[in-house]
C-alpha positions as CSV (number, residue, x, y, z in Angstrom):
1,M,63.9,77.9,107.7
2,N,66.4,80.4,109.1
3,I,69.3,78.4,107.7
4,A,67.8,78.3,104.2
5,A,67.3,82.1,104.4
6,A,70.9,82.6,105.5
7,F,72.2,80.5,102.6
8,S,70.1,82.2,100.0
9,N,71.3,85.6,101.4
10,V,74.9,84.5,101.1
11,A,74.4,83.1,97.6
12,N,72.8,86.4,96.4
13,S,75.5,88.6,97.8
14,T,78.5,89.5,95.7
15,A,82.2,89.2,96.7
16,A,82.4,93.0,97.1
17,D,79.4,93.0,99.5
18,R,81.1,90.3,101.6
19,L,84.4,92.2,101.6
20,R,82.6,95.3,102.8
21,Q,81.3,93.3,105.8
22,I,84.8,92.6,107.1
23,P,85.7,95.1,109.8
24,M,88.2,97.9,109.1
25,E,90.3,96.7,112.1
26,F,91.1,93.5,110.2
27,W,92.3,95.4,107.1
28,M,94.5,97.5,109.3
29,K,96.1,94.4,110.8
30,V,96.6,92.9,107.3
31,G,98.2,96.1,106.1
32,L,100.5,96.3,109.2
33,G,101.5,92.7,108.7
34,I,102.5,93.4,105.0
35,L,104.5,96.5,106.0
36,I,106.3,94.4,108.7
37,I,107.2,91.8,106.1
38,F,108.5,94.4,103.6
39,G,110.5,96.1,106.4
40,T,112.0,92.8,107.5
41,V,113.1,91.9,103.9
42,I,114.7,95.4,103.5
43,L,116.4,95.1,106.9
44,I,117.8,91.6,106.1
45,R,119.1,92.9,102.7
46,K,120.8,95.8,104.4
47,V,122.3,93.6,107.1
48,A,123.7,91.2,104.5
49,Q,125.8,94.0,103.1
50,V,127.3,95.0,106.4
51,N,130.9,94.0,107.3
52,K,130.7,90.7,109.2
53,S,133.1,91.9,112.0
54,V,131.0,95.0,112.7
55,L,127.8,92.9,112.6
56,A,129.4,90.4,115.1
57,V,130.4,93.2,117.5
58,V,127.0,95.0,117.3
59,S,125.1,91.7,117.8
60,G,127.3,90.7,120.7
61,L,126.8,94.1,122.3
62,V,123.0,94.0,121.9
63,L,122.9,90.4,123.3
64,T,125.0,91.4,126.3
65,I,122.9,94.4,127.1
66,V,119.7,92.4,126.9
67,G,121.1,89.6,128.9
68,F,122.4,91.7,131.7
69,S,119.1,93.6,131.7
70,W,117.2,90.3,132.1
71,I,119.6,89.2,134.9
72,Y,119.3,92.5,136.8
73,E,115.6,93.1,136.4
74,R,114.6,89.4,136.3
75,N,112.0,90.1,133.6
76,E,113.3,87.4,131.1
77,P,110.9,85.3,129.0
78,S,110.0,81.9,130.4
79,W,112.3,80.0,128.0
80,A,115.4,81.9,129.3
81,T,114.6,81.5,133.0
82,P,116.9,78.5,133.7
83,A,120.0,80.3,132.2
84,V,119.1,83.6,134.0
85,K,118.5,81.8,137.2
86,F,121.9,80.2,137.0
87,L,123.6,83.5,136.1
88,S,121.8,85.5,138.7
89,G,123.9,83.8,141.3
90,F,127.1,85.4,139.9
91,F,125.8,88.8,138.8
92,P,124.0,91.4,140.9
93,T,120.2,91.6,140.7
94,K,117.8,94.5,141.5
95,G,116.6,93.0,144.8
96,V,115.3,89.8,146.2
97,V,115.1,87.2,143.5
98,Q,111.6,86.0,143.2
99,Q,111.3,82.5,141.9
100,K,109.1,82.1,138.9
101,G,107.1,78.9,138.9
102,H,103.7,77.3,139.2
103,G,101.9,78.4,142.3
104,V,104.9,80.2,143.9
């Protein structure tokens, strides 16, 4: 009987009533996602107008800074661990290198 009551309750409610039942946190996340998409499109359009040489130098600088930070701090994401582990033998690190792995 409870199932039949639930279905009749849903059938009698309007779309606006069902939308009001959705938590406000969900709508905030949807709005933030839309803003991020618009911001990304605007950023890509601006970057497409930049001189390619300047873009290459700035991109290389950012990648170098992030890469050396990962090597020094050893806080790289898991997909970059093999490369950072190899490079940490040549560049200085913050302290003792702790191996990341399963059960270590």
